[in-house]
TIZATOR-678860 format. One record per residue (C-alpha): x, y, z; residue in three letters. Coordinates in steps of 0.25 Angstrom, whole numbers, plus 5000, padded with zeros to 4 digits. Layout:
! residues N
XYZALA/...
***
This chain:
! residues 618
500050005000MET/500650134996ILE/500450245007LEU/500150385002MET/500450515009ASP/499550625011MET/500050704998ARG/499850574989ASP/498350564994LYS/498050704992LEU/498650704978LEU/497750584974ILE/496550654979VAL/496850774971ILE/497150694958ILE/495850624960THR/495050754962PHE/495650814950ILE/495250684942LEU/493850704947PHE/493850844943ILE/494250814929GLU/493250704928SER/492150804932VAL/492650894921ILE/492550784911VAL/491250724916PHE/490650844922ARG/489250814916SER/489250684924GLN/489650734938VAL/488750824946SER/489150944953LEU/488750884967LEU/489650764965TRP/490750854961PHE/490650934974ILE/490550814982ILE/491750744976ILE/492550874977LEU/492150894992PHE/492550744995VAL/493950764988TYR/494150894996LEU/493850825009GLU/494850715006ILE/495950815003ILE/495550895015LYS/495650765024GLU/496950725017LEU/497550865020VAL/497150865034ILE/497650725037LYS/498950755030GLY/499150885039SER/498750805052TYR/499750695048LYS/500850795046LYS/500550865059LEU/500550735066TYR/501850695060LYS/502450835064GLY/501950815079ILE/502450675079GLU/503850725075ASN/503850835085ASP/503450735096TYR/504650645092ARG/505550765093LYS/504950805106TYR/505150665111GLU/506550655107MET/506850795113ALA/506250745126LEU/507050615126GLU/508350695123ALA/508150785134SER/507650675144LYS/506450755146GLY/505050725150SER/503850825147VAL/502850845157TRP/501550935160GLU/500650955171TRP/499351035173ASP/498651085185ASP/497251035179LYS/497550885178SER/498750885188LYS/499350785179LYS/500850775175LEU/501150725161TYR/502650685159ILE/503250615148SER/503750475149ASN/505250515149ARG/505150545164ILE/504850395166ASN/506150365161LYS/506850465170VAL/506150415182LEU/506250265178ASN/504750245180ILE/503650185171LYS/502350255177LYS/501850375172GLU/502050505179ILE/500850605179ASN/500950695192SER/502050775199PHE/501850685211GLN/502350575204GLN/503650655199ILE/503850695214CYS/504050555219GLN/505350545210TYR/505950685214ILE/506950675225ASP/506350715239ILE/507250835241PRO/506750895228GLU/505250855229ARG/504750975237LYS/505451075227ARG/504850995215PHE/503451005221ILE/503551155225GLU/504151195211PHE/502951135203TYR/501951175213TYR/502351315212ASN/502351315197LEU/500851265198TYR/500451355209LYS/500951485202ASN/500551435188LYS/502051465184ASP/502151485169LEU/503651495169ASN/504651395164GLU/505351315175PHE/506451215178THR/506551125190ILE/507551015193GLU/507450895202HIS/508050765205SER/507250635205ILE/507550485209THR/507050385199THR/506450255203VAL/507850185202ASP/508550285211GLY/509250375200HIS/509350525203LYS/508850605191VAL/508750755190ILE/507650815182LEU/507350955176SER/505950995174SER/505751115164GLN/504451175160GLY/503351285162ARG/501951315166GLY/500851355157PHE/499351375157ILE/498451315147LYS/496851325147GLU/497051375162ASN/497751245166VAL/499151265172TYR/500251165166TYR/501651135169LEU/502451075158SER/503951045155GLY/505050945153ILE/505750855163ILE/507250825160THR/508250735166ASP/509450815169ILE/510250715178THR/511350705168ASP/511450855166LYS/511450885181LYS/512550775183ALA/513450845172LYS/513150985179GLU/513550925192SER/514850865186GLU/515151005180ILE/514851075193ASN/515750975201PHE/516851005191MET/516651155192SER/516951145207TYR/517851025208HIS/519250985204ASP/519250885193ILE/520450805197VAL/520250795212THR/518750825213GLY/519050925224MET/518351065224PRO/519051165215ASN/519351305216ARG/517951355213ARG/517251265223TYR/518251305234PHE/518151455232ILE/516551445231ASN/516551355244GLU/517551455251MET/516751575247ASN/515451505252ASN/516151475265VAL/516651615267ILE/515451695262GLU/514451615270ASN/515351605283LYS/515351455283LYS/516551445292ILE/516051375304ASN/517251395313HIS/518751425311GLY/519351475299LYS/519551435284ILE/520951405279ALA/521251405264ILE/522351305261ILE/522951315247PHE/523751195243ILE/524751175232ASP/525351045228LEU/526851065226ASP/527451025213ASN/526150965208PHE/526551005193LYS/527750915194ASN/526950795198ILE/526050825186ASN/527250835177ASP/527950715183SER/526750615185TYR/525750675176GLY/524350745178HIS/523650615181ASP/524550585193ILE/524450735197GLY/522950725197ASP/522950595206ILE/523950675216LEU/522950785216LEU/521850695220ILE/522650625231LYS/523050755236PHE/521650795237CYS/521350675246ASN/522550715255ILE/521850855256LEU/520550795260CYS/521150705270ASN/521950825277VAL/520850925276PHE/519650835279ASN/518750925287LYS/518151065285ASP/518951095272SER/518651115258PHE/519751065248ILE/519851105234SER/520851095222ARG/521051225216PHE/521751165203GLY/523151115200GLY/523951085212ASP/523151185221GLU/522151145232PHE/521451225242VAL/520851185255VAL/519851265264ALA/519951225278GLN/518851265288TYR/518851275303GLY/520251325305ILE/520551375319LYS/522051405317LYS/523151395307GLU/523651265314GLU/522351195310ASP/522751215295ILE/524251185298GLU/523851045304LYS/523051015291LYS/524151065282LEU/525250975290GLU/524250855288ASN/524250885273LEU/525750895272PHE/525850765280GLU/524950695271ALA/525750735259LEU/527050685265LYS/526650545259SER/526850535244ASN/525550525236ILE/525450395229GLN/524950395215ILE/524950265207GLU/526450225209GLU/526950365212ARG/527150435225GLU/527050585224ILE/527550675235TYR/526650795236CYS/526850925244THR/525951045245VAL/526151195247SER/524951265255ILE/524451405258GLY/523451435269VAL/522551555271SER/521451575282ILE/520151635280TYR/519951775285LYS/521451785290LYS/521951775275ASP/520751815268GLY/519251825269LYS/518851765255ASP/519251645248ILE/520051715236GLU/520951785246THR/521151655255LEU/521551575243LEU/522451675238LYS/523151685251ARG/523251535253ALA/523851525239ASP/524851625242ILE/525251555255ALA/525351425247MET/526351485237TYR/527151535249ARG/527251395254ALA/527651345240LYS/528651445238SER/529251415252ASP/529551275248GLY/528251205246LYS/527651085254ASN/527151185265LYS/526051275269TYR/525951425272GLN/524851505278PHE/524551645272CYS/525051755280ASN/525351905279GLU/526851885275TYR/526451795263ILE/525451895258LEU/526452005259GLU/527451925252SER/526451895241VAL/526152035240ASN/527652065238LYS/527751955228GLU/526552015220TYR/527252155220LYS/528552085215ILE/527852015204GLN/527152145199LYS/528452215199ALA/529252105193LEU/528352105180ARG/528952245177THR/530352225183ALA/530852155170ILE/530252265161GLU/530852375169ASN/532252305170ASN/532152305185GLU/532752165186ILE/534252155184TYR/535352045186LEU/536552025195VAL/537651925193TYR/538251835204GLN/539551765199PRO/539851615200LYS/541351575202PHE/542051455197ASN/542551395210LEU/543851335204ARG/544351465199ASN/543451565206GLU/543151635192ARG/541751685188VAL/540951565182TYR/539751655179GLY/538651735185TYR/537251705190GLU/536251815186CYS/535251855197LEU/534051945195ALA/533852065204ARG/532652165204TRP/532552305208ASN/531052335206SER/530652475203ASN/529452455212VAL/529952355223LEU/531452385224GLY/532452275225ASP/531752135225ILE/532552005228SER/532551895218PRO/532151805229LEU/530851885229GLU/530551915214PHE/531051785207ILE/530051695214PRO/528951805211VAL/529451805196ALA/529351655196GLU/527951645202ASN/527351755193SER/528051705180GLY/528851835178VAL/530151745180ILE/530051705165ILE/530251845160GLU/531151885172LEU/532151765169GLU/532151805154LYS/532451945158TYR/533651895166ILE/534151805155ILE/534151915146ASP/534952005155ILE/535951885159ALA/536151855144PHE/536451995141ARG/537452015152LYS/538051875150CYS/538351925135LYS/538952055140GLU/539851975150LEU/540251875139SER/540751985130LEU/541652045141MET/542451915144THR/542851785138ASP/542651715151LYS/541551605152ILE/540451625162PHE/539051585165LYS/537851675167MET/536851605176SER/535351635175ILE/534251575184ASN/533051515177LEU/531851485185SER/531051355184ASN/529951435177ILE/530851485166GLN/531351345164ILE/529951295161ARG/529751405150ASP/530251345137GLU/530351485131LYS/531551505140ILE/532451425131VAL/532151515119ASN/532351635127TYR/533751595131ILE/534151555117ARG/533651685111ASN/534351765122LYS/535651695120LEU/535551725105LYS/535151875108GLU/536451895116TYR/537351805108ASP/537651735121LEU/538451605123ASN/537451515131PRO/538651455138SER/538651585147TYR/537251555152ILE/536851465164GLU/535451455168PHE/535151415183GLU/533951335186ILE/533351305200LYS/533451165206GLU/531951165207SER/531851145191VAL/532251005194ILE/530950985201ILE/530251035189ASN/531150965179SER/530050935169SER/530450895155LYS/530151035150ARG/531051095160ASN/532251005157LEU/532051025142GLU/532151175144ILE/533451165152LEU/533951075141ARG/533651175130LYS/534351285138LEU/535551185139LYS/535551175124ILE/535651325123LEU/537051315129GLY/536751375143VAL/537051305156SER/536051265167ILE/536351265182ALA/535451205192LEU/535351305203ASP/535151295219ASP/535351145218PHE/535051075231GLY/533851155235THR/532751085229GLY/532150945227TYR/533050905215SER/533750775214SER/535150755209LEU/534650665199SER/534050785192TYR/535450835189LEU/535550735178ARG/534250785171ILE/534450935172LEU/535350995160PRO/536151075170ILE/537651115170ASP/537751175184VAL/537251145198LEU/537151265208ASN/537251215223ILE/536251295231ASP/536751395241LYS/536151325253SER/537151205251PHE/538351305250ILE/537951375263ASP/538051245270ALA/539451215266ILE/540351175278LYS/539051185287LYS/538251065282ASP/538950935278LYS/537750885270LYS/537751005262SER/539150985259ASN/538950845254TYR/537750895245ILE/538650995239ILE/539750905236GLU/538750795231SER/538150905221ILE/539450945216ILE/539950805214GLU/538650765207LEU/538650895198SER/540050875194HIS/539750725190ASN/538650785182LEU/539550885176GLU/538851005182LEU/539551125188ARG/539151165202VAL/538851305207VAL/538851335222ALA/537851445225GLU/537951545237GLY/539451535240VAL/539751635251GLU/540951585259THR/542451545256GLU/542151415263ALA/541051375254GLN/541951405242ILE/543051315247GLU/542151205250TYR/541551215236LEU/542851215229LYS/543251095237GLU/542051015233ILE/542151055218GLY/541051155216CYS/541251225203ASP/540551365204ILE/540151455216ILE/539251575217GLN/538951665229GLY/539251785237PHE/540651745241TYR/541051795228TYR/540051885223ASN/538551925225LYS/537751955212PRO/538152085205GLU/537652165193LYS/538252125180PHE/539352235179ASP/539952195193VAL/539752045191ALA/540352035177SER/541652095182LYS/541951975190MET/542051895177LEU/542752005169LEU/543952035179ILE/544351885182GLU/
***
C-alpha cells in the first residue's frame, strides 16, 4: 500500500475537481445547476478537511519535537519540573525526582517532599514556601536544601521558580535541579583557595582571615597571642639535591612535627615555599613560647626519614607578640618575619623575639638600602687595596680590592653593614660589576707602570656566581681594558660549597677558561668538606683569620692549619694566611710552608696611589 502525504491527497482532489468542471462544460446540458452546486460544496468541504488535518498534524509534530527537546534539556540539567496551586493544593512534579530520591511512588504534595529533607533544614524549607504562598509572591526565587535518599545518600537540590496568578488562582512553578556535584566542586575549589595544596594546612589567606577575625572580635579568652614565623633552613638545597617530590614529603613530615609540638590552642599554616606561621594563643609570658620552640628544636635533632634517605633539617624562627609588637596581623607578621631574618643572619637554627633593637637595625638597613641605590651612580663607593706578600721573599704578591662607601646622606658606612644589605636587596650584582670595572682599570694602570707580575684579587658574592651573565661581563671588561687575565684573581666564599650546584660549578669553570685565578676565601669557617676541594676549580685557598689568631695558643688550630697547608700543596694549591698581625705568626707560617700572607702586620688597606708604590719601589 502506497502511503500519500497531505500534499498528494490535495493534488488528487484538485485534479478530480478540474476534470469534473471540464465534464460539466462539455456536457452542461445534461448536468443540472443544483447538482453542480452540491458537488462543488462537497469538494470544497473535502479540501477544507484535508487542509485542517494537515495543519493539525504539522502543529502536533512541532509540539512533539518541542517536547522532546524540552525532555532532553531537563535530562541534561538533571532537573524536575514542578507546579503547585492553592486551589487544589496538589503538587505536580516530573518523574525525574523519583530517580534522584530513588523511589517509585508518585509525589503529589509538599508534605511528601518534606520527609526527605534533612531535619535541620526542614523548618527553613517549610517557612520559605509558606511565606511565598502567604504573600502571594510573584518574584523569582531560588532555594537550596539537602536531602537524604532512601538508600542513605546525601543530595543537594536547588529549586528555582516564581509565583503567578491565573484565573484568580495562585500558582508556584519551577524546576528542581540536583547540584550535588556542583557543590562538591565548589567546596573543593573553596578548600584549595584557603589551604596549601602540598600539606593540606591552612594557607596565608586563611591564616590572615582567621587572625583578623580573632583580633577584631576579641576572641582572646586569656593571655596573649604569639605569632611564630618559621623558615626551613637551606630548603632550596634539599629540593636541588633530592628533587621536589622528596621536598614535598619533607614539608608534610615537618607539618606533622609542628602539629605535635603546637598541639593545643594554636593555628598552624603554611605561607608558601619554606615558610610556616603559627599563632599560639593563651601565652602568659615569653617563657611559654620558648619552651614550645625548644621542643621543636629538640624534635628536629633527629633526622627526618624519607624513603631510604635521612635528612637533617633546621629552622630559623622569629616571634612577635600581639599588642607588644603590633595590634594588627599585618604588623605582627612583618615583625615576626624581621625577627626570623635576624635569626637566620645570626647563623640559622635559632629563634629570635622581636625587640626595639632589631626594629632600629632594620630601619637603619632600610636607609642604607635606599641610599645604596644612588651611591653607585654618584661614585660614592671607592676601592682600597690591601697588599699580599710572598712569604718566601717578602715581596708583594698582589692586592685585595676592598670596597668603601662615603655616603652623601649617611656618611661613612662600614662594608660590614652595606655589603649584607646589598646582598639582601639585590644591589650586589650592580655593585660588584662597578667594583670589577674599577679594579680592572687600576690593574691595567699598574701593569703599564711595571714589568713585575702581581695579582689583583676581587671578591665575588654567591649571588653573583649564580648569575650566568657575569662571565660575559668579565670577558668584555678584559677586552675593554686589554688586560691579561693572569693578573686577575676572584675570591669566592667558602659557603659557595654548600650551594655548589652544577650551574655554580659551571660558571666557575667558565671563569677559569677566561684565564683568571680563583681563590676559596675564609676556609674553615663554614660547613665544607675537604673532599670538595677536588671538585671546585680553584687555585688558591685562604685560611680564615680565626685560625691565624689561635696560632701558638691552641694546638688543635695549629694542627688544622698544618693539615690544610699540606693537603693544599698536594692538590697544587697556593695557601694564603689572612689577618696576620704578629711576627710570631709569620715565623710559624714560614716554618710550616705557608705561601702568602695578608694582614695589618705589613699594611692596612690603602688607596691606589699609596698601595701601588709598595710594588713599584721594590
